C-alpha positions in Angstrom: 0.5 -22.2 39.3 -1.3 -19.1 37.6 0.8 -17.0 39.6 4.1 -18.8 38.5 2.7 -18.6 34.8 2.5 -14.9 35.0 5.8 -14.4 36.4 7.4 -16.6 33.8 5.7 -14.6 31.0 6.8 -11.8 32.3 10.4 -13.0 32.6 10.6 -14.7 29.1 9.1 -10.8 27.8 12.1 -9.5 29.3 14.6 -11.8 28.0 12.9 -11.4 24.6 13.3 -7.7 24.7 17.0 -7.8 25.0 18.0 -11.0 23.1 15.3 -11.2 20.5 16.2 -9.7 17.1 18.1 -10.2 13.8 20.9 -8.1 14.7 23.2 -7.8 18.2 25.8 -6.1 19.6 26.9 -3.4 22.2 25.3 -0.7 20.7 22.1 -2.4 20.2 22.2 -4.0 23.7 22.4 -0.9 25.4 19.3 0.3 23.1 17.3 -3.0 24.2 18.1 -1.9 27.9 16.7 1.3 27.3 13.5 0.0 25.8 13.1 -2.8 28.3 12.8 -0.2 31.3 10.4 1.7 28.9 8.4 -0.9 28.0 8.0 -2.0 31.6 6.8 1.2 32.7 4.5 1.4 29.7 3.1 -2.1 30.1 2.9 -1.9 34.1 1.3 1.5 34.4 -1.2 1.2 31.0 -1.9 -2.5 32.6 -2.8 -1.0 36.1 -4.7 1.9 34.7 -6.8 -0.3 32.8 -7.7 -2.4 35.5 -8.7 0.4 37.7 -10.7 2.4 35.2 -12.6 -0.5 34.4 -13.5 -1.1 38.0 -14.4 2.4 39.0 -16.5 2.9 36.0 -17.8 -0.2 35.7 -16.9 -0.7 32.0 -15.0 -3.6 30.7 -13.8 -1.4 27.8 -12.6 1.4 29.8 -8.8 2.2 29.6 -6.7 5.2 29.4 -6.8 4.8 25.4 -10.4 4.3 24.9 -11.3 6.9 27.3 -9.7 9.5 25.3 -6.7 10.2 27.9 -4.0 9.1 26.0 -5.5 11.5 23.1 -5.4 14.6 25.5 -2.0 13.7 26.6 -0.5 13.5 23.0 -2.1 16.9 21.9 -0.3 18.4 24.7 3.0 17.0 23.2 2.1 18.5 20.0 1.2 21.7 21.4 4.5 22.0 23.5 6.7 21.0 20.0 4.6 23.6 18.0 4.9 26.6 20.7 8.3 25.7 21.3 7.1 26.1 25.1 10.3 26.9 27.4 9.1 23.8 29.7 9.4 20.2 29.6 6.3 18.5 27.0 5.1 16.4 29.5 3.8 19.6 31.2 1.5 20.3 28.4 0.6 16.4 28.0 -0.5 16.4 31.7 -2.8 19.4 31.2 -4.4 18.1 28.4 -4.7 14.5 29.8 -6.3 16.0 33.1 -8.8 17.8 30.9 -9.8 15.1 29.4 -10.1 13.3 32.7 -12.0 16.4 33.9 -14.7 15.7 31.4 -14.9 12.2 31.8 -15.7 12.8 35.6 -18.2 15.2 35.0 -20.0 13.6 31.9 -20.1 9.8 33.5 -23.0 10.3 36.2 -25.0 11.6 33.3 -24.6 9.2 30.7 -25.2 5.5 30.5 -21.8 3.5 31.5 -21.8 2.0 28.0 -21.5 5.7 26.3 -18.6 6.7 28.2 -16.0 4.7 25.9 -18.0 6.0 22.7 -17.5 9.5 24.2 -13.9 8.7 25.1 -13.1 7.5 21.6 -14.7 10.7 20.2 -12.4 12.9 22.3 -9.2 10.6 21.7 -10.0 11.1 17.6 -10.5 14.8 17.9 -7.4 15.5 19.8 -4.7 13.4 18.1 -6.4 14.4 14.6 -5.7 18.1 15.9 -2.3 16.8 17.5 -1.3 15.8 13.6 -2.1 19.3 12.4 0.2 20.8 15.1 2.8 18.4 14.4 2.8 19.4 10.7 2.9 23.1 11.5 5.7 22.6 13.8 7.5 20.9 10.8 8.2 17.8 12.9 9.2 14.8 10.9 6.9 12.1 9.5 8.8 9.3 11.6 8.4 11.9 14.8 4.3 12.3 14.0 4.3 8.5 13.4 5.9 7.0 16.6 4.2 9.8 18.6 0.5 8.7 17.4 1.4 5.2 17.6 3.8 4.6 20.2 7.4 3.3 20.2 10.0 2.2 22.9 13.0 3.4 20.7 12.7 7.2 21.7 16.1 6.6 23.8 19.7 5.8 22.3 22.3 6.3 24.6 23.2 5.1 27.9 23.1 9.1 28.9 19.3 8.7 28.5 19.3 6.1 31.4 18.5 8.9 34.2 15.3 9.9 32.3 14.3 6.2 31.7 14.8 5.1 35.3 12.9 8.5 36.3 9.7 7.4 34.0 10.1 4.1 35.5 10.2 4.9 39.1 7.3 7.5 38.6 5.3 5.1 36.9 5.7 2.5 39.5 5.3 4.8 42.5 1.7 5.7 41.1 0.5 2.4 39.9 1.7 0.9 43.7 -0.7 3.9 45.1 -3.4 2.6 42.8 -2.8 -0.7 43.9 -3.1 0.4 47.1 -6.5 1.6 47.1 -8.0 -1.8 45.8 -10.8 -2.2 48.2 -12.0 1.2 47.3 -11.9 0.2 43.6 -13.8 -3.1 44.1 -16.1 -1.4 46.4 -16.9 1.1 44.0 -17.4 -1.3 41.1 -20.3 -2.8 43.2 -22.3 0.7 42.5 -22.6 4.1 44.4 -25.1 3.0 46.8 -23.0 -0.4 47.9 -19.9 1.4 48.3 -21.5 4.1 50.5 -22.9 1.3 52.5 -19.4 -0.1 53.2 -18.1 3.3 53.9 -16.6 4.3 50.7 -17.2 7.8 49.0 -17.5 6.8 44.8 -17.4 10.0 43.6 -14.1 10.8 45.6 -12.5 7.2 44.7 -13.5 7.9 40.8 -11.9 11.4 40.7 -8.5 10.0 42.6 -8.5 6.8 40.2 -8.9 9.1 37.2 -6.5 12.0 38.1 -3.8 9.3 39.2 -4.6 7.4 35.9 -3.8 10.7 33.9 -0.7 11.4 35.7 0.7 7.7 34.5 -0.6 8.2 31.1 0.6 11.9 30.5 4.1 10.8 31.4 3.7 7.3 29.4 2.5 8.9 26.3 5.0 11.9 26.5 8.0 9.6 26.0 6.4 6.4 24.6 3.5 7.7 22.5 0.1 6.4 22.4 0.1 2.5 23.3 -3.6 1.3 23.2 -5.4 -1.6 24.1 -3.1 -2.8 26.8 -5.4 -1.6 29.6 -8.1 -3.7 27.9 -6.4 -6.9 27.1 -4.4 -7.5 30.5 -7.1 -7.0 32.7 -9.4 -9.4 30.8 -6.3 -12.1 30.8 -6.3 -12.0 34.5 -9.8 -12.3 34.8 -9.9 -15.4 32.7 -6.8 -16.5 35.0 -9.4 -16.2 37.8 -8.2 -13.1 39.4 -11.1 -10.5 39.8 -10.8 -8.5 42.6 -8.1 -7.8 45.5 -4.8 -6.1 44.8 -3.7 -9.3 42.8 -6.2 -8.3 39.8 -4.8 -4.8 39.5 -0.7 -6.2 40.3 -1.7 -9.0 37.9 -3.4 -6.3 35.1 0.1 -4.3 35.3 2.6 -7.8 35.0 0.6 -9.0 32.0 0.6 -5.3 30.4 4.3 -5.9 30.8 4.5 -9.1 28.9 1.8 -7.6 26.1 4.2 -4.6 25.6 7.7 -6.3 25.7 6.4 -9.3 23.4 4.8 -7.3 20.8 7.9 -5.0 20.3 10.5 -7.9 20.3 8.3 -10.3 18.5 7.4 -7.4 16.2 11.3 -6.6 15.2 11.5 -10.2 14.4 8.7 -10.9 12.4 8.7 -7.8 10.4 12.7 -7.1 10.3 12.0 -3.7 10.8 11.3 -1.4 14.1 7.4 -0.9 13.8 5.5 1.3 16.4 4.7 -0.9 19.3 1.1 0.8 19.2 0.7 -0.7 15.5 1.1 -4.0 17.2 -0.8 -3.7 19.9 -3.9 -2.4 17.2 -3.3 -5.5 15.3 -3.5 -7.9 18.5 -6.2 -5.4 20.6 -8.7 -4.3 18.0 -10.1 -7.7 17.2 -10.1 -8.0 21.0 -11.7 -4.9 21.7 -14.4 -5.9 18.8 -14.8 -9.5 20.7 -15.5 -8.0 24.3 -18.1 -5.7 22.4 -20.1 -8.4 20.9 -19.7 -10.5 24.5 -20.7 -7.7 26.4 -23.8 -6.7 24.0 -25.1 -10.5 24.1 -24.7 -10.2 27.7 
């Protein structure tokens, strides 16, 4: 029953992305199909990454956005645009997201696990703020900067872009599956370093593997969809409420609920506001109270 509910919700979110809106036509249909695939990629990747990072860092507030990986990625995009580098902007995005990941990996053993999100938020704010300066100096349009920092599924506008969208989708799906297949290692690491070692797993190696693959996913998604926050926090927690707390189902269903959150947020945002609001803004409106609730809940615990 719970599985069926998740599948139905994902299906409804896909239908809403295609058909929900105040206008419709052939051109709109093409645009929404492109948005659909980019939204599926973003929701799946961010949901799985959030589930993985929460397990390996043993922190319910960890995800690619809170840990600052998204901030590093968008800084890479801004650098590429400012310097007019002769390379795809996801290359520099990847470099700086990996830099943030390296800092997280090095710092995490030296601080209390509850300090990690604080450090991540600080890094994310720093890199995002500097990114704004580089966007301005590069002469980027204000809308370009807005959608980069707050996320958008409307980056692609014609059927000729389908190759890029499908490539992003396949890349995200492949890396998400690689993470899901390591579910036993992540579950063992979540028990603690000593427990993981007793079970025959190297927690340091697993943490590095999880963080690096997560950075790859976040870098590519941020390059094409901008920063979309809180999906990686909300989706895994909803999956826990449904009773899935470990095993491949926890990670896979986190990705599926991530898809539902992103697509429903995008389509309902268009319907309610009558414009095309950044998906990151919608997720922020929903996710910020949820984040505060989790902080208060865990603080009492």
